[in-house]
N, C-alpha and C positions, 0 to 999 in steps of 0.2 A: 328882558324876557328871554328865557332859554327854551329852545324847541327841540322836539325829537321827531324825526320823520320815520313813520312806520309803513313799510311798503308791504301789502298783503297779496300773496299769490305764490302757490306752489311752482308755478312755471319760472318764477324768478330764481327760486332755490335750485331748480334743475338746470338752470343756465339756458332755458329755451328762449327767454328774451332779456334783454339788457335793461337794467333799472335806470334809464335816462331821466325818469321823473325826479329822482332824488337830487340829481345834479341841477335841474331847473328849479326845483323848489329851494335848494340851498342858496342859490344865487338870488332868487327873488325875495327870500326871508332877510338875507343879509342886506339887501337894498333897503328893506323897511327897518333896519336896525335890530332885527332879531337873531341872535346867536343860536346856530345849530351845533349842538354839542354831540349829538348821536344820530345814526342812522341805522335802522333795524329792518331786516327782512323776515318775515314770518310766513308760513305756509297756511293753506286754507284749513285750518283745524280751529274749532271754537276754544278748546282749552288753552291752546298755545297763543292764540290771539289775545285772550284774556290775560295770560301771564305776561306778555309783551306790553299790554296797557298798564298793568300794575307796576312793571319795572320802569316804564317810561314815566309814569306819574311821580314815581320817587325821585326823579332827577331832572324833570323839566316842567315848565309852566304851560306849554303848548304842545299838544300832541297833534301832528299832521299825518292823516292816513291817506294812502292812495291804494285803490283797487278794493275789491270785494263789495261793490254796490250794484252788481248786475243781477240779471234775473235768474240764474241757476242756483242749484241746491249749495254749491260750494262758495257762493258769495256771502260771507258771514260778517263782514266788518261791521255793519250797522247793528245787526242783532247782538254781536259781542260786546260792542260798547254800551248798547241799551242795558243789557243783562248786568254789565259791571257796575253801571250807575243806578240800577234799579228804576229805570225809566221805561215807559211804554213806547209804542211805535204806532203811528197813524198815518193814513193816506193824505198826501197833498193833493187836493183835488185839481188845481191848476195843471200839475204835472201829469195827473192821471187823464185829464181831458186831452192834453197834448199827445200823449201815447195812443189814446183811442182815435184821435183824428188822424194820426200817422198810419195806423192800421187800417182805418176806413178808406184813406186815400189809396192805399195799395189794394183795396178791394179784398183785404184779408181778415179773417176773424181774429180778435184780440186773444193772444195766448195768455192765459191766466197768470203764469208765472212772471209776465212783464209788468203786472200791477206792482210787483215787488220794487221796481225801480222808482215808484212814486212814493215810497215809505219815507217818513221823516220822524226822527226821534222826537218825543214830546218835548216841547220848549225850544227846539232848535230853529234857527233862522235858515230858511231854504236858500240854496245857491243855485241859481239857474244854469242849465246846461244848454248852451246854444248850438252844440253840435253832436249831442247825443241824447239819451233818454233818462239816465240815471241822475236824479237830484242830488245835490250836495247838501250837507249839514254843517252848521256852525253853532256851537253851544258853549256856554261856561257854566261849570258846576263846582261849587266849593272852592273857587279860586284857580281852578285849572281849566284850560281852554282847549276845545277840540275842533279840529277841521277834518271833514270827511269829503275826500275828492275821488272822482273815478279814476280807474287805472289807464285806459287809453289816452296817451299823450295829447291826442287831437281834441279830447274832451277835457283833460286835467288842466292844461295850460290856460285856455281862455277862462275857465272858471276861477283858477287861482288869480289871474291878472285882473279879473273884474270884481265879482262879488266878494270873493274870498279876501282879496287885498283890501277891499274898502271896509270889510269888517274888522280886519286886523288894525288898520289905521285908526278907526274909531275906538278900538279896544286900547290902543297905545297912547292916544291923545297926542300930546305935543313932544313926545319922546324923541331924543336924537336919532338920526338914522345914519347908516353907514354910507360914507362917500370914499370912493376910491379912484386912483389913477393907476392905469396899467402901463408899465414901461416895457418896451420890446426891444430885445438885444439880439444880435447876430455876431458871428465870428469870435465868440468867446464861450466857454463851458461854464456850467453852473458853479462849479467849485472856484474857478478863477474869477468870476464875477463876485462871488461871495467874499472872496479875500480882497477885492478891491473896496468892498463896502463893509468889512467885518466890524469896524468900529461903530458904524452907524447901526448896525444890526444888534451888536451887543448892548448899546446904549439906548435902544428904542424904548420909548414908553408911549407917547402919542406925537406924531402918527406912528403906525406899525409898518414894518417892512418885511414882506414875504416873498422870497425867491423861489421859483420852481422852473423846471425844464421841460420843454417839449422837443420833438425830434428836430435837431439843427437850429433851435432857437432857445433863448432863455427869457423868462418873464419875472419881473418884479412888481408886486402890487403893493402900493403905498395907500394906506387907508387911515381914516379918522371917522369919528362919530361927531356930528354937529347937526344944530338945528336948522341950518340953511346952507346952501351952495357957497355963498359968500364967506361965511364963517369957515367952512371946510377948506375952501381956496387958501385963505390966510394961514391956516394951520399947516396945510400941506406943502406950501411953497418953499420954505427953508429946506426941507428934507429933499424935495425935487431938485432944487439948485445944487445941493451938495452932490447928489447922485449924477447929475448932468456934468458937472465939472470933472468928475472922474472917469466918465464913461463915453464921452462923445463920439469916440471912434467906433463904438459898438451900439450905441443908442439910436435906433432907426425909427422909432415911433413913440408917442406917448398916448396910445390908444390900442385897443386889442385887434390889431390887423396883422396879416401875415407879411413877411418880407417882400413877397412879390407884389403886393398891393402897394407898399411904400416905394418900391421900385418903379412901377407904373405911375404912380402920382408924381414922383420926381420928374420922370421923363416927360409926362404930359405938361406939367407946369413950365418946363423948359422948351417945350415944343421940339424934343429931340426924339430919335427913334433908335430901335435896337433890333438886331437880327441875331440868329443863333446857328451854331454849326455843332451839333451834338454827336458823340460816339457812344460812350458807355452809358450815358443817361437816357438814350434812346427816346428822346422826346419829352422827358420829364419836366425840363425847364419850359418848354413851350407850353406844356399842359398847365404848369403853375401860372405862368403869365396870362393865358388865356382864360382862366377861371375869374379874372378880376374884371368887373364891369368897366367898359370904356378902354380896354387894352388895345383895341384896334387903332387907336390914335397914336400909340407909341410903339407897338410890335408889328413889325413888318411881315416876318416869317422866318423860316429856317430850313435846315437841311439835316436830316438824321443820316450820318455818313458812317455806317458800320464798317463797310469794306474799304480796303485801300484804293480800289478802282473808284468809288464814289468820291473819296477824299481827293483823288486826283483830277477826275473829270468834272466834278460839280464844283470844287472848291479851289482847284488849281494847285493843290499841294504837289510839289515836285516829286516824282518818283524815287529820285536819289534819297529823299528823306525818309521814304517809307520802306523801300526794299534795297537788297544788294549788300555787298561787303561794306562795312564801315557805316552803313546807314543807321541814323539814330532810331528809326522805326516809327510805328504809328503811335506808341505811347511814348511821347518825348516832348520836350520844351520846344524844340524846333517844329514839330508838327502842330502843336497847339497854336503857336504863333502863326503859322501859315494858314491854318484853318480859319482863324479869327480874321486875318487879313483878307483872305479869299472871300469870305462871306460878306464882310463889310464893303469891299470893292464891288462885288457883284450886285448887291442890293442898294448900294449908295446910302446906307444907313449912318447914322452918327456914331453908333457903337456896334460892335459884334462881339459875342461871347462864345468861346469854343470850350468843349470838354472832351478829353480823350484819356482813357485809363483802363485799368484792369478791375473790373467789378467782381470777378470771380465766377465759379468757385475754384478755378484752377489759374496758375499764372499763365501769362502771355508774353511772348517774345523774351522769354527768360526774366520777365519783371514780376515783382510780387503783387499778390492781391491787395488792393487798396491803394496802389499808386495811381495818382491821378494828376493830370495837368489841366489847369484852367487858363485859357488865353483871353486877352481883352484887346481888340483893336478899336481905336478911337481915330476919328477923322483928323488928318494932319499930324498924327503922332505915331511914333513906333509902338509895335504891339508889346504888351506886357504878359508875363506868364507867372502863374503861382503854382508851386509844386506842393502836392499834399500826399500824405500817407495816412489813409483813412482806415478805421477798423469796422469790424462788424460782418455781417453776411452780405450777400449780393444786393439784397434790396436795401439794407441799410447804408451800404456804400453809395449807392445810386442816389438815395435821398440825401445824404450828407453832401455829395458832390453838387447836386442840384442847388442846395442852400448855399454852399460856399461860392458857387458860381454868381448867384445873385447878390451875395454879400460882396464879392469882389467888384461887381459892376457898381453897386451902391457907394462902397468905399471910395472908388476913384471918382465917381461923379461928384462926391463931397470934397474931393481935394486932399484926402488922406493918403499918404505914402505907406506902403507896406514896410 
């Protein structure tokens, strides 16, 4: 089945809100085995909505609408579709009673326009709204299927997950559904990863391989359609094995989790701890780690040491490394190593990661923007340092330095040598 998502709302066209509904619906429909070929955004205009319906019906079996089911004059989705199909609209009495009871509970008179949210296209199945008032509609006419969902995500998501998905499953019967494994990589760019997998990508039929990049990470989605999880696993495994064999030093997870979650998971499983000594990242690494639930078992804390004085007093970095004739300076391999060793010693952690560099916008110590050193100290071993030359603006450099620092830790914990 081919689907098109039609988001109705002039506010979307004006950029006043972001169309997160389309992303959520595309993922949900894919999991049901429904292919989304197009996404359309149309304003609150009867003529243009009907034109969007005609266009979508020419290329899709399922039209999923979000928005335009509210009480105001510009909520036109239901009326536009009913007019296009030549169907009437009537009140859904249970929804009307719900609206009346809500207003009565507030001690307020029912605003007549709110009755509009209880309207149902003739022949449509009602989709309950557990978090709002506007009822959803599901109907099939002449071989084309229509879903009308509210615009607010807090209303749309539960409606789609419950009644709408149940209606779609019954509609599809025993059709194969999409099964995917998300592979997450760090320490390698999208083009370099694609080069490692290029023959697999070119020869793909089933399963399919789809790489795409996020900031500081790369993802590969491996997918197949199958009638059961067991059948899907059997189809996916040979491709997954081939990818694992080529990418083990970059592949940090086989699920959609960020690198920091994989690091915390690994530290927790080994009952080990990490501390941080950050300079140019200004606490970004600590923020990333502490967003992971349960991170307190593995992350002990850290120091944001922007100035040379703090590097010296809090981390024990010798002043002769930081200042004076012949000193390598704050942005140097020597200082990165000393920061990591000082932090690990002070906290008695198993690992300590340090970052010092030039995030910009101007050079520092005569060193170029994007020059970053990542240090790693491990109990009982000499410190290691990785030199990076990162590109981008200040924020981009800080983000990339954060991801590289986490990857440097993950890489060493897994026994890979740079």
